[in-house]
C-alpha positions in Angstrom: 0.3 -0.1 0.0 1.3 3.7 -1.3 1.2 5.6 2.4 1.6 8.5 -0.4 -1.8 8.4 -1.8 -4.6 10.4 0.1 -6.7 7.4 -0.1 -4.7 4.6 1.1 -3.9 7.3 4.3 -7.6 8.1 4.8 -8.9 4.3 4.9 -6.2 3.3 7.0 -6.7 5.8 9.8 -10.5 5.1 9.4 -9.7 1.4 9.7 -7.3 2.5 12.8 -9.7 4.5 14.9 -12.6 2.3 14.2 -10.4 -0.6 15.5 -9.1 1.7 18.4 -12.6 2.8 19.4 -13.4 -1.6 19.4 -10.9 -1.7 21.1 -12.2 0.7 24.1 -15.0 -0.6 24.0 -13.7 -4.0 25.0 -11.5 -2.8 27.5 -14.1 -2.1 29.4 -16.2 -4.7 28.9 -13.1 -6.2 30.5 -13.6 -3.5 33.6 -17.0 -4.6 34.4 -16.2 -7.9 33.8 -13.3 -7.5 37.0 -15.8 -5.4 38.3 -17.2 -7.1 39.8 -14.5 -9.2 41.6 -13.2 -5.0 43.4 -15.5 -2.6 44.7 -17.4 -0.1 42.4 -18.7 -0.4 39.0 -17.2 -1.0 35.4 -17.2 2.3 34.7 -15.3 3.4 38.1 -13.5 0.5 37.6 -12.1 1.3 33.5 -11.1 5.6 34.5 -9.3 4.4 37.8 -6.7 2.0 36.1 -6.4 3.7 32.7 -7.2 7.2 33.9 -6.9 7.9 38.1 -4.8 5.5 38.8 -1.0 3.9 38.4 -1.6 2.7 34.5 -1.6 -0.9 34.7 0.7 -1.8 30.5 -1.8 -4.8 29.5 -5.3 -2.2 29.7 -3.4 -0.1 27.4 -2.6 -2.9 25.4 -6.0 -4.0 25.0 -7.0 -0.6 23.5 -4.3 -1.4 20.3 -5.4 -5.5 20.7 -8.6 -5.2 17.4 -6.1 -3.0 15.1 -2.9 -5.6 15.7 -5.1 -7.8 15.1 -6.2 -6.6 11.6 -3.1 -5.8 10.9 -2.0 -9.6 11.8 -4.5 -10.7 9.2 -4.0 -8.0 6.7 0.0 -9.3 6.3 -1.3 -12.3 6.2 -3.3 -12.5 3.3 -0.7 -10.0 1.6 2.0 -12.6 2.0 -0.6 -15.4 0.8 -2.0 -13.3 -2.4 2.2 -12.1 -2.8 2.7 -16.2 -3.2 0.2 -16.9 -5.3 1.1 -13.4 -7.8 3.0 -14.7 -11.1 6.8 -14.8 -10.0 8.4 -11.4 -11.5 10.1 -13.1 -14.8 7.4 -15.5 -15.7 4.9 -14.8 -18.7 1.3 -15.0 -17.5 -0.4 -18.1 -18.5 -1.7 -16.4 -21.4 1.3 -15.4 -23.6 2.7 -19.4 -22.8 -1.2 -20.7 -24.6 -0.1 -18.3 -27.6 3.2 -19.5 -27.6 2.4 -23.1 -27.3 -0.4 -22.9 -30.0 2.5 -20.7 -32.9 4.9 -23.5 -32.1 1.8 -25.8 -33.2 1.6 -24.1 -36.3 4.8 -24.0 -37.0 6.0 -27.4 -36.5 4.0 -29.3 -39.7 6.8 -26.1 -41.6 9.9 -28.8 -40.3 12.0 -31.2 -41.0 11.5 -32.8 -37.6 12.7 -30.7 -35.4 9.9 -28.6 -32.9 10.0 -24.5 -33.5 10.5 -24.1 -29.1 13.9 -26.6 -29.6 14.6 -24.0 -32.5 13.4 -21.0 -30.9 15.2 -22.2 -28.2 18.8 -23.1 -30.1 17.5 -19.3 -32.0 18.5 -17.9 -28.4 21.1 -19.8 -26.9 23.4 -18.3 -30.6 22.7 -15.1 -30.0 19.2 -14.9 -31.9 17.6 -11.5 -31.4 15.7 -10.5 -34.2 13.5 -11.5 -36.6 15.7 -12.0 -39.7 17.8 -13.8 -36.8 15.1 -16.3 -35.9 13.7 -16.2 -39.8 17.4 -17.7 -40.5 17.4 -20.8 -38.3 13.9 -22.1 -39.3 15.7 -21.4 -42.6 18.0 -23.6 -42.2 15.8 -26.3 -40.1 13.6 -26.7 -43.5 10.7 -24.1 -43.7 10.5 -21.8 -47.2 12.0 -18.9 -47.0 9.0 -16.6 -47.2 7.5 -18.6 -44.7 10.4 -18.4 -42.1 10.4 -14.9 -42.4 6.6 -14.5 -40.6 7.8 -16.9 -38.6 10.8 -14.5 -37.1 8.5 -11.4 -37.0 6.3 -13.6 -35.0 8.7 -15.0 -33.1 10.2 -11.7 -31.9 6.5 -9.6 -31.4 6.3 -12.9 -29.1 9.6 -12.1 -27.1 9.1 -8.5 -27.1 5.1 -8.9 -25.4 6.9 -11.6 -22.8 9.2 -9.5 -21.8 6.9 -6.6 -21.6 5.3 -8.8 -19.1 8.4 -9.6 -17.5 8.9 -6.1 -16.7 5.8 -4.9 -15.7 5.1 -8.2 -13.8 3.6 -6.9 -10.2 3.7 -2.9 -11.1 0.2 -2.1 -10.5 -0.7 0.2 -13.6 -2.3 3.9 -12.7 
């Protein structure tokens, strides 16, 4: 959460105030519960413990327990959602499906090798442009005009995948 955005600060403040009020109410109930063991009403015990006499640390702590519980729950939810999110540097499932579909369409035009293996080998050899991939496809037995088109499509696909890696996990404002 970005603390610099006024809406986020206002939201966090309202959560804190709501939890603080809940903590005060819970503390009042706790004081009235213990009032049976002491002389005086619950409100008197509450007032004396928190404002009139020596303040017990646990009593002040009870005021903040609801907010601490909410913060703990939010941090657990955040960590689970972060672990389930796309790993930075990975491409989305949709892009991976498109790549597999593209390779499946190119495979029949090759002499035995898979398009995926050809692209991988070309990249390991330093291929980065459409012409590099076209040359790799042509060397694998694909017709020249088809290999040029395939090289352009592979280059575009790799650019989309690279853009996904760069923007993974970053919100678009």
